[in-house]
C-alpha positions as CSV (number, residue, x, y, z in Angstrom):
1,M,65.1,91.1,88.6
2,D,64.3,87.3,89.9
3,R,66.7,86.1,87.3
4,A,69.4,88.2,87.8
5,L,69.3,87.7,91.2
6,A,68.9,83.7,91.0
7,A,72.0,83.6,88.9
8,L,74.2,84.9,91.3
9,Y,72.6,83.8,94.6
10,D,70.0,80.8,93.9
11,S,72.4,77.9,94.1
12,E,69.2,75.1,94.3
13,R,68.1,76.4,90.8
14,K,71.4,76.4,89.7
15,A,70.5,79.4,87.3
16,G,74.4,80.4,87.5
17,L,75.7,82.5,84.6
18,G,77.8,80.1,82.6
19,G,81.0,80.3,81.0
20,S,80.1,82.3,78.3
21,S,81.2,86.2,77.6
22,P,77.9,86.4,76.3
23,H,75.9,85.2,79.4
24,V,78.3,87.3,81.4
25,A,77.6,90.4,79.5
26,R,73.9,90.2,79.6
27,W,73.7,89.6,83.1
28,L,75.8,92.6,84.0
29,G,73.5,94.7,81.1
30,D,70.9,93.2,83.4
31,I,71.5,94.4,86.8
32,R,72.8,97.8,85.8
33,E,68.8,98.2,84.1
34,Y,67.1,96.9,87.2
35,F,69.3,98.0,90.1
36,P,70.5,101.4,91.4
37,A,74.7,101.5,90.9
38,S,75.5,100.9,94.7
39,V,73.5,97.5,94.5
40,V,75.3,96.5,91.1
41,R,78.6,97.1,92.8
42,V,77.8,94.4,95.5
43,M,76.4,92.1,92.7
44,Q,79.6,92.6,90.6
45,G,81.9,91.9,94.3
46,D,79.9,88.6,95.2
47,A,79.9,87.3,91.2
48,M,83.8,87.9,91.7
49,T,84.4,86.1,94.9
50,R,81.0,83.5,94.9
51,L,81.4,82.8,90.9
52,G,84.8,83.3,90.4
53,L,84.0,85.6,87.3
54,T,87.5,87.3,88.1
55,D,88.4,86.3,84.4
56,M,85.9,88.5,82.9
57,L,88.0,91.5,83.7
58,L,90.7,90.4,81.4
59,Q,88.6,91.1,78.4
60,P,87.7,94.6,77.2
61,E,83.8,94.1,76.4
62,L,83.1,92.4,79.7
63,L,85.5,94.9,81.9
64,A,83.7,98.0,79.7
65,A,80.2,97.1,81.0
66,V,81.3,96.7,84.7
67,E,80.4,99.5,87.3
68,P,83.5,101.0,88.0
69,D,84.1,101.5,91.8
70,V,87.0,101.7,94.4
71,S,86.7,97.7,94.9
72,L,87.3,97.1,91.4
73,V,90.1,99.3,90.5
74,A,91.9,97.5,93.5
75,T,90.8,94.1,91.6
76,L,92.3,95.4,88.3
77,L,95.7,96.6,89.8
78,S,96.2,93.5,91.5
79,L,95.6,91.7,88.3
80,R,97.3,94.1,85.9
81,K,100.5,91.5,85.4
82,V,98.0,88.9,83.9
83,I,95.7,91.3,82.1
84,P,96.4,90.7,78.4
85,Q,97.5,93.7,76.1
86,K,94.3,94.5,74.2
87,T,92.4,94.8,77.6
88,K,95.0,97.1,79.1
89,E,94.0,100.5,77.5
90,T,90.2,99.3,79.0
91,A,91.8,98.5,82.2
92,R,93.3,102.2,82.6
93,Q,90.1,103.8,81.1
94,V,88.1,102.3,84.2
95,V,90.8,103.3,86.6
96,R,91.0,106.7,85.6
97,K,87.3,107.1,85.8
98,V,87.2,106.1,89.5
99,V,90.0,108.2,90.1
100,E,88.9,111.2,88.4
101,D,85.4,111.0,90.4
102,L,87.0,110.3,93.7
103,E,89.4,113.3,93.2
104,R,86.5,115.5,92.6
105,R,84.6,114.7,95.7
106,L,87.8,114.9,97.7
107,R,90.0,117.6,96.7
108,A,87.8,120.6,97.7
109,P,87.5,119.4,101.1
110,T,91.3,118.8,101.3
111,E,92.3,121.6,100.0
112,R,90.2,123.8,102.1
113,A,90.8,122.1,105.4
114,V,94.5,122.0,105.0
115,R,94.9,125.2,103.7
116,G,92.8,126.8,106.5
117,A,95.3,125.0,109.0
118,L,98.3,126.0,107.4
119,S,97.3,129.7,107.9
120,R,95.7,129.3,111.6
121,S,99.6,127.4,112.4
122,S,101.4,129.9,110.5
123,R,100.5,133.0,112.0
124,T,102.9,134.7,114.8
125,R,102.2,137.6,117.2
126,K,105.8,139.0,116.6
127,P,106.5,139.2,112.9
128,R,109.1,141.1,111.1
129,A,107.9,143.8,108.9
130,A,107.8,141.9,105.7
131,E,105.3,139.5,107.6
132,I,102.9,141.7,108.9
133,D,99.4,140.8,108.0
134,W,97.9,144.4,108.1
135,N,94.2,143.5,107.7
136,R,94.1,140.7,110.6
137,T,96.3,143.3,112.5
138,L,94.0,146.3,112.4
139,R,90.8,144.1,113.2
140,A,92.7,143.2,115.8
141,N,93.5,146.6,117.1
142,L,90.0,148.2,116.3
143,G,89.3,148.8,119.9
144,N,92.3,151.1,120.1
145,Y,90.9,153.5,117.8
146,L,91.4,157.3,118.7
147,P,88.7,159.0,116.9
148,E,90.6,162.5,117.7
149,R,93.2,161.4,115.6
150,Q,91.6,159.2,113.5
151,S,94.2,156.6,114.1
152,V,94.4,153.1,115.4
153,V,97.0,152.4,118.4
154,V,98.4,148.9,117.4
155,E,99.4,147.0,120.6
156,K,99.2,143.2,118.7
157,L,101.0,142.5,115.5
158,V,99.7,139.4,113.2
159,G,101.9,137.8,111.2
160,H,102.2,135.5,108.2
161,G,104.9,133.4,109.8
162,R,108.2,133.6,108.0
163,K,108.2,132.8,104.0
164,R,109.0,128.9,103.0
165,S,108.6,127.1,100.5
166,S,106.8,125.1,102.6
167,L,105.2,124.9,106.0
168,R,104.9,121.1,106.4
169,D,106.4,118.0,105.1
170,V,103.7,115.2,104.6
171,V,104.8,111.4,104.0
172,L,102.6,108.9,103.5
173,C,104.2,105.7,103.9
174,I,101.4,102.6,102.3
175,D,101.8,98.8,102.7
176,Q,100.5,97.7,99.5
177,S,100.1,94.2,100.5
178,G,97.1,93.0,99.1
179,S,94.8,93.6,101.9
180,M,95.6,97.3,102.0
181,A,94.3,97.8,98.4
182,A,91.6,100.2,99.0
183,S,93.6,102.1,101.1
184,V,96.4,101.9,98.2
185,V,93.8,103.5,96.2
186,Y,92.3,106.6,98.4
187,S,96.3,107.3,99.8
188,S,97.3,108.2,96.3
189,I,94.4,110.6,95.5
190,F,94.9,112.5,98.8
191,G,98.9,112.4,97.7
192,A,97.7,114.2,94.7
193,V,95.9,116.7,96.0
194,L,98.2,117.4,98.9
195,A,101.3,117.4,95.9
196,S,99.5,120.4,94.5
197,L,99.6,122.6,97.5
198,R,102.8,124.8,97.2
199,A,102.5,125.1,101.2
200,V,103.0,121.2,101.8
201,S,105.7,118.9,100.3
202,T,104.4,115.7,99.7
203,R,106.5,112.4,99.7
204,M,104.5,109.2,98.8
205,V,106.3,105.9,99.8
206,L,105.0,102.4,99.1
207,F,106.2,99.4,100.8
208,D,105.8,95.3,100.8
209,T,109.3,93.3,101.3
210,S,110.9,96.1,99.4
211,V,110.4,100.2,99.1
212,V,109.5,102.1,95.9
213,D,109.6,105.8,96.6
214,L,106.6,107.0,93.8
215,S,106.8,110.9,95.1
216,E,107.3,112.0,91.2
217,Q,104.5,110.1,89.8
218,L,101.7,112.2,92.2
219,S,100.8,114.5,89.5
220,D,99.1,111.3,88.0
221,P,97.3,108.9,90.2
222,V,96.6,106.6,87.9
223,D,100.4,106.2,86.7
224,L,100.9,105.7,90.3
225,L,98.6,103.4,91.4
226,F,99.5,101.2,87.8
227,G,103.1,101.6,89.6
228,T,102.3,99.7,92.7
229,Q,103.0,96.1,93.5
230,L,99.7,94.9,95.3
231,G,100.2,91.6,97.4
232,G,103.3,89.9,99.0
233,G,104.9,90.6,102.6
234,T,105.1,93.4,104.4
235,D,108.7,94.9,105.9
236,I,107.3,98.0,108.1
237,D,110.9,98.3,109.7
238,Q,112.4,99.0,106.1
239,A,109.9,101.2,105.0
240,L,110.4,103.2,108.3
241,A,114.0,103.4,107.5
242,Y,113.6,104.7,104.0
243,C,111.4,107.4,105.6
244,Q,113.8,108.5,108.4
245,Q,116.0,109.5,105.7
246,L,113.8,111.6,103.9
247,I,112.9,113.9,107.2
248,T,115.0,117.1,107.3
249,R,112.4,118.8,109.4
250,P,111.4,116.6,111.8
251,A,109.1,119.4,113.7
252,Q,107.6,120.1,110.7
253,T,106.9,116.4,109.1
254,I,104.1,114.4,109.1
255,L,104.5,111.1,108.8
256,V,101.4,108.8,107.6
257,L,101.7,105.2,108.0
258,I,98.6,103.0,106.4
259,T,99.3,99.3,107.1
260,D,97.3,96.5,109.2
261,L,100.7,96.1,111.0
262,Y,101.0,92.6,110.0
263,E,105.1,92.7,110.1
264,G,107.2,90.1,108.5
265,G,110.3,91.8,109.0
266,N,112.1,93.0,112.6
267,A,109.3,94.0,114.6
268,P,111.5,95.0,117.8
269,R,113.5,97.2,115.5
270,M,109.8,98.1,113.6
271,L,109.0,99.7,117.2
272,Q,112.7,101.1,117.7
273,R,112.2,102.9,114.5
274,A,108.8,104.5,115.3
275,A,109.6,105.3,118.9
276,S,113.1,107.4,117.5
277,L,110.5,109.1,114.8
278,V,108.4,110.2,117.5
279,Q,111.2,111.2,119.8
280,S,112.7,113.2,117.4
281,G,109.5,115.4,116.8
282,V,107.7,114.0,113.8
283,T,104.1,114.1,114.0
284,V,103.7,110.2,113.5
285,V,100.0,108.7,112.9
286,C,99.4,105.1,111.9
287,L,95.6,104.9,110.1
288,L,95.1,100.7,110.2
289,A,93.0,101.4,107.2
290,L,91.9,104.6,104.9
291,S,88.7,102.9,103.5
292,D,85.2,103.2,103.7
293,Q,85.3,99.7,105.2
294,G,85.2,99.5,109.1
295,A,87.8,98.2,111.7
296,P,90.0,95.6,109.2
297,S,91.7,92.7,110.7
298,H,95.3,93.9,112.0
299,D,98.0,92.8,114.2
300,G,96.5,94.1,117.5
301,H,99.3,93.6,119.8
302,H,101.5,95.8,117.9
303,A,98.5,98.3,117.5
304,A,98.2,98.1,121.4
305,Q,102.4,99.0,121.3
306,F,102.4,102.0,118.7
307,A,99.6,103.4,121.0
308,A,101.9,103.0,123.9
309,L,104.8,105.0,122.3
310,G,102.2,108.0,121.9
311,I,101.2,107.0,118.5
312,P,97.5,107.4,117.4
313,T,96.7,104.3,115.9
314,F,92.8,103.6,114.3
315,S,91.3,103.4,111.2
316,C,89.9,106.2,109.1
317,T,87.4,107.1,106.3
318,P,88.4,109.1,103.3
319,D,85.8,111.7,104.3
320,L,87.7,112.5,107.5
321,F,91.1,112.3,105.9
322,P,91.0,116.0,105.6
323,E,90.1,116.8,108.3
324,L,92.7,114.5,110.2
325,M,95.7,116.0,108.3
326,A,94.4,119.9,109.3
327,A,94.4,118.5,113.1
328,A,97.8,117.2,112.5
329,I,99.0,120.6,111.1
330,Q,97.8,122.4,113.8
331,R,99.3,119.9,116.2
332,Q,96.2,119.3,118.0
333,D,95.7,115.9,120.1
334,L,95.2,113.4,117.5
335,R,94.1,111.0,120.1
336,A,91.3,113.5,121.2
337,W,90.4,114.0,117.6
338,A,89.7,110.5,117.2
339,A,87.8,110.1,120.1
340,R,85.5,113.5,118.9
341,Q,85.0,111.2,115.6
342,E,84.3,107.9,117.4
343,L,87.3,106.5,115.9
344,Q,88.4,103.1,117.7
345,L,91.7,103.7,119.2
346,A,93.8,101.0,119.9
347,R,95.0,101.3,123.6
348,P,98.0,100.5,125.3
349,E,98.5,96.9,126.5
């Protein structure tokens, strides 16, 4: 354990890992043997930043020995253009392993929260005959039971609401600049889960200085992730303009903009577009990050301006995202919801 730690952290001993693959492979095996997975992931991350061992991800035998996590996936995606052909399949296997693990953990709470919210939000007290929910209607009127007639007098009708192909439209608009890599990974998984729910129509739009609509790839988050272009500039204004074209039912639409708000395009027009979306009835929420880390570096001035427009602006962890979507579907006050979760909200200046 001492040798493994010294190779990474003790510069005075100059133990090092050397530049050869055998040394790195042996060290990766040692830390997996001596330390728990959570510590291994930290040490791997430190090795790539402190010792410049990013090149080890370009070799399939070394990549196969690495403990997979979201941070590793983000790094692989940023390197995918330079990954040699012999390593690409190994890289996809590593990414798929992380994606499948996250999907197993996130699918059930997301489906439970969203379906429950849709059920509650779609009920109506003035249903048509075909829309009456008889089980709930009878329970709501049990106090009106007439024993002599063995009948329930129905005073309140409870319905399912109108049958539609989708009850809500969700647009995930995601900044794919390098600093947002972990958010892109989590967003792709949540997007795939939401897309599997018939009551929700889901679109996924990624942007840097250009915009790409990856909605058709939501059935396979791995293909979606390999379609990203991590790095580059940021044009939020252009991305919002594209999303506006997708919205046909503003009152039933939830737009989740995931960005650190460092706008490289037309900032005044970005704010005008955001204001227009809010005024049209779209539920807009801005997440400065969707990741396990704390509040990220972001443009505080733009965050304050978004808040002044009535757009809840804060960072969110993946475990809270299902409840956030449920609150948005039920048209709850999202600022109040974020405050209850003790999330740090951006405030108007």
